[in-house]
N, C-alpha and C positions, 0 to 999 in steps of 0.2 A: 128675207131682209125687209125691214120697214122701208117704205118708199117715200123719199122726199118728193117735193113737187117736181113733176117732169119738166124738162127744159124744152121750151119751144124755140129752137135755134133760129128760126126764120125771123124772130122778133128781137134777137140779141145782137149786141156789138161785141166782137171777140177780138182780143189782142194776143199775139203770140210773140214772146221774146225769143230771140234766136230763130226768127221766122224763115231765114234763108238756109238754115242747116238741114240735115237729112230728115230729122223728125219734123221740123217746121214746115218744110215743103210738102211732105206727105200729109200732114195734118190739114194744111190749107187746101190741098187738092181734094182730100176726102170731104171736108166741109163744103167746098164748092159743089161737089158732085151729089152729095147726099142730103145736105141740110140748108145750104144757101142762107147763111146769116145775113142780117140786115147790113152789117158792116164787119169787115174782116181786115185786121190791121197787122201788117208784117213789120215787126220792130227788130231792126238789126243795125249793125255798125258798118256794114260793107256796102257801099253804093254800087260797086261793080256786080256783086251777087244779086242785089235788088234789080239792077238793070237787066241782067241775064234772066232773072226770074220773070220779070214783066214781059220781056220780048220772047220768052220761051213758052208762052201760053197762059201765064198768070196775069192776064189783063182784063179785069172785069169791073163793072161799075161799082160793085160793093167792096172792091179791094182798095186798101190804102197802104202806102209805103212810107214808113217813118224811119229816117236815119237817126240812130241814137244808140247809146251804150247804157247797159244797166248800171254802170258806175255813176251815171248822171241822174240823180233823183229828180231834178227839175224837169228834165226832158221826159222822164217816165210819167210824171204827173200830167204834163201837157198831153202826152199820147193816150193816157188812160181817161181823159175827160169823156164822160158819157159811155164808158165801157162797162159791160155787164159781166164778162167772163175773161179771165186772163189765164193763159197757159205759159208757164215759165220754163222755157227750154234752153235759154242762153247759158252757156258755161264754157270754161276752158276745160277740155276733157282728155287731152293727150297726156298720159302719165309722165313720160320723160320731160315734156315741156313744162309741166307743173312742178316737177322736181327741180328743174334748172332755173325756173322763174317763180319761186314760191310766193313772193309778195304779189305778183300779178294774179296768181291763182286765187289768193285770198281776196284781192280787190274785186274780182269778177264773181267768183262762186259764193263768197260769204257776204261781203259788203254790198255787192250787186243784188243779192237775194234780199238783204235788209231793205234796200231801196224799193224793190218790187213790192214787198209786204207793206211798207209805209205808204207808198204811193197808192196802192190798191185801197187801203183803209181810208186815206185822205179823199180819194175820188169816189168812194162809195161803191166799189166793184162788189158784185154779189158773190162770185165764186172764183177762187184762185187755186190752180192745180200746178204743182211743181213736178218736173220730171227728174227722177232720181235713178240710182244704179245699185246693183249688187255690191259694187266697190265700197259703198257706204256702210256695209255691215262688217264689223270688226276690221276696220281699214288698216292697211299696211303701207299705203302710200299717201302722199299729200292730196292728190285728187280725191281719193276716197274719204280722207279726213275732212276736206272742204265740203263734200257732198253730205257727209254725216251731219256736219254743222248746219248746212243749209236745210236739211230735213228737220232738225230739232228747232231751228228758227221758224220754219213754216208751221210746225205743229203748235209750238208754244206761242207763236205770233197771234194765235187766236185769242190769247189773253188780252192783247191790245185791241182786238176787234170786237170783244164781247159786247160792248155797248152799241155796236153798229150792226149792219146786216152782212158785213163781209165775213166769209168763211174760207179757211185755207186747209188744203190737204195735199198729199203727195202720192204719186205713182212710182213704184220702184220695180225695175225689171232688169233682165240680163243682157247678154250680147245680142246685137241686132245684125242679122244677116246682111252683109254687104254695105253697112254704113261706113261713112268716111273714116279712115284710120283703123278700120277693123282688120282682122287677119285674112278675110276672104280676098279683098283686092290685092293684098300682099302676096298671098299664095298664087293667085291668078297671074300676077306679074312674074313671080319666081318660076312658074311652070314653064315659061318660055326659055329659061336657062337650063332646065333639066334637073334642078335641085331645089327642094323646099327645105327651109330651116324651121325646126320645131324645138321649142325650149325643153320640153320633157314629155316623154311618151305616155306618162300617167295622167296628164292634165285633162280636166273636164271643165265644161262651161255650160251655163244655161243659155238657151238659144231660142230666138223668136224672130219672126219677120217684122219688117217695119209696118206693114199693113195691120198685122195683129196688134202691135204695140199702140198704134194710133187709135184703132177702134176700141181697145181696152181703155185708153185714157178718156175718150169721149164718153164711154159708158160710165166710168167712175165719176166724171164730172156730174153726170145725171144723178148718180146715187149718193154722192158725198153729203154728209152732215157738217163736216168740218172737224179736223183733228185726226183723220185716219191716214194711215199709210196703206195703200192698196198694192197687193202683190199678186200677179197672175200665176196660175198653175201652168208652167211651161216645161217642155222637155229638156233634158240634158243631152250633150253630145260629147263623145271622146275625141280629143284632138286628132288621134290617128285615124278615126273614122272620117273626119273632115278631109284629111290628107287623101284618103282612098276615094272619097267622093269627087275631089277636084282632079286627081291624077292617080289612077290605080297602079301604074307602073312607072315609078319615078324615084330618083335617089332622095333620101332624107338625111339631112345633117342635124344632129342634136347639139344645140348650142348652150343648154343650161338655162335655168330660170333667171329671168332678168330682174334687176333691182325693183322692188315694189310690186312684184307679181306673186300670185298665189297658185298652188297646185289646183285647188278647188275653190269655188266661190259659194257664198251663202246669200240667200234672199231673206231668210228670217233666222235670227240667232235664237239659241235656246232660251235666253233671258226674255227676248221679245215674245216668244211663243206663249208665255204665261198670260199675256194680255192680247192674244190674237184669236181670231175666229176663222173657221174654215167654211167655205161655200163650194159649190160644185166646180166652179171655174176660177176661184180666187181665194186668197186669204186677206183678212183685214186686221192690221195691227192697230189697236185702239190706244188712246192716251192713258197714261198711268197715274197722273197726279190727281189728288182728291178733289180739286176744284172743278173737274170736268163733270158735266151731266152726261152720263153714258146713254147713248141712244139704244133702242132695242134692236136686236138682230135675230128675229124669230126663226129664220130658216138656216141658222148657222149651228155649228157645234164647236166646242172648245178643243184645243189641241192637246194631245196626251203629254204627260209629264216627260221631260227630256227631249221633246221634239225639237228638231232644227231642220230647216229647209235648205239643204246643201246640194250642190251639183253632183257630188259623188254618191250620195245616198238617195237620189231621186227615184221615184217609182216609174217614171216615163223616160224612155231613151229613144233618140233618133237613130235609125239604121243608116247605112251608107246610101241606100236607095232613097230614103226619106230626105236625107241631106241634099242629094242631087235634085230632088223635086223642089226643095226650098230654094236652092241656088238658081234653078230655072225660073222660078216665080219672080225672083228679084232681078 
């Protein structure tokens, strides 16, 4: 891969939208431990979570806490003054909540993303990385549709930034072990009742730890040219293997696939694969429109005709034992 200029994090001011969420907290903890940026800004709308974060060990001279909502462009511009790197992790992500409150999902996930892009360009931010999801590929629910739209806005938003130094890219990955609202906390709670509820025994999902996801995002910020969607090579797991990993001898109730849910997820569609490149540990989906100047990717190889990166056709699978090890790590 051709190497952009390396990031000297210790000289950078970094802002994280959704900074009190699962990803935001882990990203900030990792930055403090390994990189120690000049300034690290937690941008979120919940003062209680910020207070709990500050009093729970996140109280350093280089940390700043900004109350604000990505729906508020003026507040974002104030927060981004002097910022070099933005990680956009703020989103409404609960599928049923987005279905029941569709306008709210649009305001945060789409219009909020527009505000992040425009504020970053106006403030001269160097690099902006959005956190996306496999739900954005061939979406079947509103959450996935808003994240697909957010991805497209981020990539094509580089057209507005072309005359400036601002560049925008995305990281897209699958389910995070133990993140808020994921199936693992639900199963752990249900284990106490003696019965786990599973939608469909055939279901598969992409799986990664929060630590892996954060370090992948940090590495992709260092590598990005602008306009890419970075996709990690991560293993799949079968839902019934996860059940066995959490409780090997327990009753299982099959309740059927919920509205807006898929049997299997995709991280790269067959159509995207035509414009994607493969590396040892990741794929890179490149922009398709002719006005893009394509960077060189010398260490990559194109994907074969008909390729799609889906959770049911993955070449790497987690065993029950490996799932248990991941659960122990989290």
